[in-house]
C-alpha positions in Angstrom: 16.9 -31.7 36.1 16.0 -32.9 32.6 15.1 -30.7 29.7 11.5 -30.6 28.7 10.4 -33.3 26.2 8.5 -32.4 23.0 4.9 -33.5 23.0 4.1 -36.9 21.6 3.1 -37.2 17.9 -0.7 -37.4 17.3 -2.2 -40.7 16.6 -2.9 -39.7 13.0 0.9 -40.0 12.2 1.4 -36.4 11.5 4.5 -34.8 13.0 4.0 -32.1 15.7 4.3 -28.5 14.5 7.5 -27.1 16.1 6.1 -23.5 15.8 3.4 -24.2 18.3 5.9 -24.8 21.1 7.8 -21.5 20.8 7.9 -19.1 23.6 7.4 -15.4 22.8 10.6 -13.5 22.3 12.7 -16.7 21.7 14.3 -17.3 18.4 14.6 -20.9 17.4 18.2 -22.1 17.0 19.8 -22.1 13.6 22.4 -24.5 12.4 22.6 -27.9 10.6 19.4 -29.8 10.9 17.5 -26.7 11.7 13.9 -26.5 10.3 14.4 -22.9 9.2 14.6 -22.2 5.5 17.5 -20.2 4.1 16.4 -16.7 3.2 14.5 -16.0 6.4 10.7 -15.5 7.0 8.7 -15.1 3.8 11.2 -16.7 1.6 9.9 -18.9 -1.3 10.2 -22.6 -1.0 13.2 -24.2 -2.7 12.6 -24.7 -6.4 9.8 -22.2 -6.7 10.0 -20.2 -9.9 7.0 -17.9 -9.9 6.8 -14.8 -7.6 3.1 -15.1 -6.7 2.1 -15.4 -3.1 -0.1 -18.3 -1.9 -3.8 -17.6 -1.9 -5.4 -16.2 1.2 -2.3 -14.3 2.4 -2.8 -10.5 2.3 -0.2 -8.5 0.4 1.8 -6.2 2.6 2.4 -2.7 1.2 6.1 -2.1 1.3 8.1 0.8 0.2 11.2 0.1 -1.8 14.5 0.2 0.1 15.8 3.8 0.3 12.4 5.3 -0.6 11.1 8.1 1.6 7.5 8.8 2.2 5.9 12.2 1.9 7.3 14.8 4.4 4.9 16.4 6.9 4.2 20.1 6.4 5.9 21.3 9.6 9.1 19.3 8.8 9.2 20.7 5.3 8.7 24.3 6.4 11.3 23.9 9.1 13.9 22.8 6.6 13.0 25.5 4.1 13.1 28.2 6.8 16.5 27.0 7.9 17.8 27.0 4.3 16.7 30.7 4.0 18.0 31.8 7.3 21.4 30.2 6.7 21.7 31.7 3.3 21.6 28.4 1.3 18.4 29.4 -0.5 17.0 32.8 -1.4 14.1 34.3 0.6 11.9 34.4 -2.5 11.7 30.6 -2.6 9.0 30.8 0.1 7.1 33.6 -1.7 3.8 31.7 -2.3 3.9 29.8 1.0 4.4 32.7 3.5 1.7 35.3 4.3 2.5 39.0 4.2 3.2 39.6 7.9 5.3 36.5 8.2 7.2 37.4 5.0 8.1 40.8 6.6 9.2 39.0 9.8 11.3 36.6 7.7 13.0 39.6 6.0 13.9 41.0 9.4 15.1 37.7 10.7 17.2 37.2 7.6 19.0 40.5 8.3 19.3 39.9 12.0 20.5 36.3 11.9 23.7 36.8 9.9 25.4 34.7 12.6 23.5 31.7 11.2 25.3 31.9 7.9 28.5 29.9 7.5 31.8 31.8 7.6 34.6 30.1 5.7 34.9 26.4 6.1 32.6 25.5 9.0 32.2 22.0 10.3 28.9 20.6 9.1 25.8 21.5 7.0 23.0 23.0 9.2 20.1 20.7 9.7 16.8 20.4 11.7 17.6 18.5 14.8 14.1 18.2 16.2 10.7 19.5 15.2 7.5 19.4 17.2 4.1 20.5 16.0 1.1 21.3 18.2 -2.4 21.6 16.7 -4.5 24.5 18.0 -8.3 24.2 18.4 -8.8 26.0 15.1 -6.6 23.5 13.2 -3.5 25.7 12.9 -0.1 24.2 13.7 2.2 25.9 16.2 5.7 24.5 15.5 9.0 24.7 17.4 12.2 23.3 15.9 15.7 22.9 17.2 18.3 23.4 14.5 21.9 22.5 14.6 24.1 25.1 12.9 27.5 23.5 13.7 28.9 21.2 16.4 27.4 22.1 19.7 25.7 25.2 18.2 21.9 24.8 18.5 19.3 27.5 17.9 15.5 27.7 18.2 13.0 28.3 15.3 9.3 28.8 15.9 6.5 29.3 13.3 2.8 29.0 12.8 1.2 27.2 9.9 -2.4 27.7 8.9 -4.4 25.7 6.3 -5.5 27.5 3.2 -8.1 24.9 2.4 -8.6 23.0 -0.9 -9.4 26.2 -2.8 -6.2 27.9 -2.0 -4.0 28.6 -5.1 -0.7 28.2 -3.3 0.8 26.6 -0.2 2.4 23.3 0.7 0.8 19.9 0.8 -2.8 18.8 0.2 -4.1 21.2 2.9 -2.2 24.1 1.3 -0.3 25.2 4.5 0.9 28.8 4.8 3.3 30.2 7.3 1.7 33.1 9.2 4.3 33.9 11.9 8.1 33.3 12.3 10.5 33.7 15.1 14.1 32.6 15.7 16.6 32.8 18.6 
């Protein structure tokens, strides 16, 4: 069986476009005599000095390497609650972002969860392993998070976030989220 032959050149004398004969998912071979330019897709032609793009091509919004976008409210709160319960941050750091009842619950949890605080030289820094948010019909977020305290030591953290609205003086994010309930196991 013979390999497939490339289509014949059009009568106008123009060479056929090798990109039209590609199959999806296949990468064209690279090596000597390969039509690919060094630098990969989107690289400027050799000898080009200016950095402008050709007209008609839309600019793609790219974040700089290593830059992190804004954090969601539930991820932010999960991280701050973990910092407070493990003793890495004081409880007062959440003073304007936690409502009265939840603040009292947080005080109680802080006293009850002394086993979450590191003793001596423990293995790793506690972190939020997984965080899920569920929006209620009134717009509040019911959040459950799995936190890793040490190797093979996982705990659960649950809390409720309610939007304070644009007129709220405190809270987190553009919707001014406030924590209204906290539980940990």
